[in-house]
Every structure is written in C-alpha cells, then in structure tokens.
FIROLO-75481 format. One line per field, with one value per residue: chain; x, y, z of N, C-alpha, C, O in turn; residue in one letter. Coordinates in steps of 0.05 Angstrom, whole numbers, plus 5000, padded with zeros to 4 digits. Example, Ala and Ser with C-alpha at 12.3 -4.5 7.8 and 13.67 -1.06 7.14 Angstrom:
mol = (A, A)
nxx = (5264, 5257)
nyy = (4886, 4955)
nzz = (5156, 5142)
caxx = (5246, 5273)
cayy = (4910, 4979)
cazz = (5156, 5143)
cxx = (5264, 5258)
cyy = (4934, 5001)
czz = (5156, 5157)
oxx = (5285, 5268)
oyy = (4934, 5023)
ozz = (5169, 5161)
type = (A, S)
END
This chain:
mol = (A, A, A, A, A, A, A, A, A, A, A, A, A, A, A, A, A, A, A, A, A, A, A, A, A, A, A, A, A, A, A, A, A, A, A, A, A, A, A, A, A, A, A, A, A, A, A, A, A, A, A, A, A, A, A, A, A, A, A, A, A, A, A, A, A, A, A, A, A, A, A, A, A)
nxx = (5093, 5020, 4990, 4946, 4963, 4998, 4988, 4947, 4987, 5013, 4978, 4965, 5018, 5020, 4982, 5008, 5053, 5052, 5005, 4943, 4873, 4847, 4814, 4813, 4857, 4858, 4821, 4864, 4898, 4853, 4846, 4896, 4902, 4866, 4891, 4927, 4963, 4990, 4994, 5032, 5056, 5018, 5035, 5082, 5116, 5155, 5161, 5134, 5156, 5172, 5212, 5196, 5141, 5152, 5175, 5127, 5082, 5105, 5099, 5056, 5031, 5050, 5034, 4975, 4924, 4913, 4967, 4988, 4951, 4971, 5014, 5001, 4990)
nyy = (4763, 4760, 4820, 4830, 4791, 4823, 4868, 4851, 4848, 4892, 4917, 4881, 4881, 4944, 4935, 4897, 4928, 4969, 4970, 4983, 4970, 4926, 4946, 4991, 4989, 4968, 5015, 5056, 5029, 5028, 5075, 5087, 5061, 5087, 5141, 5126, 5101, 5053, 5040, 5031, 4992, 4948, 4950, 4928, 4867, 4856, 4905, 4888, 4866, 4829, 4862, 4909, 4921, 4919, 4982, 5004, 5007, 5030, 5080, 5094, 5087, 5122, 5183, 5170, 5192, 5175, 5170, 5208, 5239, 5214, 5233, 5277, 5270)
nzz = (4833, 4824, 4790, 4830, 4872, 4895, 4907, 4951, 4976, 4995, 5021, 5061, 5089, 5110, 5145, 5180, 5201, 5202, 5244, 5225, 5215, 5177, 5138, 5138, 5112, 5067, 5045, 5040, 4995, 4951, 4951, 4930, 4882, 4862, 4841, 4812, 4829, 4820, 4768, 4734, 4754, 4747, 4689, 4686, 4707, 4736, 4764, 4816, 4863, 4928, 4962, 4938, 4952, 4998, 5008, 4982, 5018, 5053, 5031, 5021, 5072, 5098, 5080, 5084, 5119, 5164, 5182, 5174, 5217, 5274, 5274, 5278, 5339)
caxx = (5066, 5008, 4978, 4924, 4984, 5015, 4955, 4940, 5014, 5021, 4957, 4980, 5052, 5010, 4966, 5024, 5071, 5031, 4976, 4921, 4849, 4847, 4787, 4828, 4897, 4843, 4814, 4893, 4906, 4836, 4850, 4924, 4895, 4853, 4906, 4929, 4994, 5008, 4989, 5065, 5065, 5002, 5043, 5116, 5116, 5179, 5162, 5120, 5171, 5171, 5213, 5181, 5115, 5150, 5170, 5106, 5070, 5108, 5107, 5022, 5014, 5062, 5028, 4949, 4916, 4924, 4997, 4979, 4936, 4987, 5036, 4996, 4985)
cayy = (4760, 4775, 4843, 4823, 4786, 4841, 4901, 4841, 4840, 4914, 4919, 4854, 4902, 4968, 4929, 4889, 4945, 5003, 4959, 4989, 4944, 4911, 4957, 5023, 4989, 4959, 5045, 5062, 5025, 5031, 5097, 5095, 5053, 5107, 5153, 5110, 5095, 5023, 5028, 5023, 4950, 4929, 4943, 4923, 4847, 4866, 4918, 4873, 4848, 4842, 4897, 4942, 4918, 4937, 5015, 5023, 4995, 5049, 5103, 5095, 5092, 5156, 5188, 5169, 5213, 5161, 5179, 5246, 5246, 5199, 5248, 5314, 5262)
cazz = (4833, 4797, 4801, 4852, 4898, 4898, 4923, 4973, 5007, 4995, 5051, 5083, 5100, 5126, 5169, 5197, 5202, 5224, 5258, 5213, 5206, 5141, 5125, 5130, 5107, 5031, 5040, 5033, 4977, 4934, 4943, 4913, 4850, 4843, 4836, 4786, 4833, 4816, 4744, 4730, 4771, 4719, 4667, 4697, 4726, 4756, 4799, 4828, 4888, 4969, 4968, 4930, 4971, 5031, 5005, 4972, 5035, 5072, 5021, 5024, 5100, 5105, 5059, 5084, 5134, 5197, 5192, 5178, 5244, 5291, 5278, 5301, 5374)
cxx = (5056, 5002, 4956, 4939, 4991, 5006, 4952, 4972, 5021, 4997, 4963, 5004, 5035, 4999, 4989, 5051, 5065, 5010, 4949, 4900, 4850, 4831, 4797, 4855, 4880, 4840, 4843, 4896, 4894, 4843, 4878, 4914, 4881, 4862, 4920, 4967, 4999, 4994, 5018, 5072, 5048, 5017, 5068, 5120, 5135, 5193, 5141, 5144, 5170, 5186, 5209, 5150, 5123, 5154, 5142, 5080, 5076, 5101, 5077, 5004, 5028, 5047, 4987, 4941, 4913, 4947, 4998, 4966, 4958, 5005, 5035, 4998, 5015)
cyy = (4772, 4800, 4846, 4817, 4807, 4866, 4884, 4839, 4872, 4927, 4905, 4868, 4927, 4950, 4907, 4911, 4968, 4991, 4976, 4963, 4946, 4935, 4988, 5020, 4979, 4999, 5057, 5054, 5019, 5060, 5114, 5084, 5084, 5132, 5150, 5101, 5074, 5020, 5018, 4998, 4933, 4921, 4920, 4902, 4855, 4885, 4904, 4850, 4851, 4858, 4916, 4937, 4936, 4973, 5023, 5020, 5018, 5084, 5124, 5097, 5117, 5181, 5191, 5189, 5200, 5175, 5199, 5249, 5234, 5223, 5273, 5306, 5290)
czz = (4827, 4814, 4830, 4876, 4911, 4922, 4954, 4993, 5007, 5021, 5071, 5101, 5118, 5150, 5187, 5209, 5216, 5242, 5255, 5216, 5191, 5128, 5131, 5102, 5072, 5031, 5031, 5009, 4952, 4926, 4921, 4886, 4843, 4832, 4819, 4801, 4826, 4782, 4722, 4736, 4755, 4696, 4662, 4715, 4745, 4781, 4813, 4855, 4910, 4970, 4966, 4943, 4992, 5028, 4994, 4996, 5051, 5053, 5029, 5045, 5104, 5094, 5067, 5109, 5162, 5204, 5198, 5215, 5268, 5288, 5283, 5332, 5391)
oxx = (5065, 5006, 4955, 4935, 4989, 5014, 4954, 4977, 5039, 5003, 4966, 5005, 5041, 5008, 4981, 5066, 5073, 4999, 4935, 4909, 4853, 4838, 4783, 4866, 4893, 4856, 4841, 4898, 4906, 4844, 4880, 4918, 4885, 4847, 4928, 4988, 5024, 4986, 5020, 5090, 5055, 5016, 5073, 5126, 5129, 5211, 5126, 5143, 5168, 5176, 5213, 5136, 5112, 5140, 5134, 5058, 5058, 5099, 5073, 4980, 5015, 5053, 4974, 4961, 4909, 4950, 5006, 4976, 4960, 5010, 5053, 5005, 5018)
oyy = (4795, 4803, 4865, 4830, 4811, 4876, 4895, 4831, 4877, 4945, 4913, 4865, 4927, 4953, 4902, 4903, 4980, 5007, 4982, 4940, 4969, 4941, 5006, 5035, 4986, 5010, 5068, 5074, 5010, 5069, 5134, 5098, 5100, 5146, 5170, 5097, 5074, 4998, 5003, 4984, 4910, 4899, 4903, 4908, 4859, 4886, 4921, 4826, 4874, 4878, 4935, 4957, 4956, 4988, 5046, 5030, 5029, 5106, 5147, 5103, 5135, 5202, 5211, 5202, 5214, 5189, 5210, 5263, 5251, 5232, 5289, 5322, 5291)
ozz = (4823, 4838, 4846, 4897, 4935, 4943, 4975, 5016, 5023, 5037, 5094, 5125, 5142, 5173, 5210, 5227, 5235, 5257, 5274, 5218, 5181, 5105, 5124, 5086, 5052, 5017, 5009, 4995, 4933, 4902, 4908, 4866, 4825, 4817, 4808, 4788, 4822, 4774, 4702, 4726, 4748, 4685, 4645, 4738, 4768, 4798, 4823, 4860, 4919, 4980, 4981, 4942, 5002, 5042, 4997, 4990, 5062, 5064, 5036, 5047, 5114, 5106, 5059, 5116, 5181, 5224, 5219, 5233, 5286, 5310, 5289, 5349, 5415)
type = (X, X, X, X, X, X, X, X, X, X, X, X, X, X, X, X, X, X, X, X, X, X, X, X, X, X, X, X, X, X, X, X, X, X, X, X, X, X, X, X, X, X, X, X, X, X, X, X, X, X, X, X, X, X, X, X, X, X, X, X, X, X, X, X, X, X, X, X, X, X, X, X, X)
END
C-alpha cells in the first residue's frame, strides 16, 4: 500500500479497535508523523503491511494521552 494508504489504515484501526473518534485518531497519527515515527515506513514499502499497521495502531494508541487517561480511571 502507499504511504498515504498506510497512514489511513493506521488511523482507521485506531478508531475501530479503541473506540476513538476520527478526529482524535487523526491527531494521534499526525502527532506521530511530527515526531518522525513514520519516516522508515515512507522509505521502506515493505514496512507498510496490514500486520504492521495493527502493531503501529496499538503502539500509537497506547502512547497517546487518551490511553493514559483511560488507564487512570
């Protein structure tokens, strides 16, 4: 998949797996982009797999303020 499709997939998985609304999921992915999390994915197409998207969605959500707030409840 293309880099853009990969980012869309990660965003969609965050919404579907963690019940986050679209705007919040986009914010998580954009913040990761700003921190250069996806640079290697852009350079290496082999990293843009569905399995990797699931792992990245989990990693990014778990590191997000939303997940941290949920754990405090």
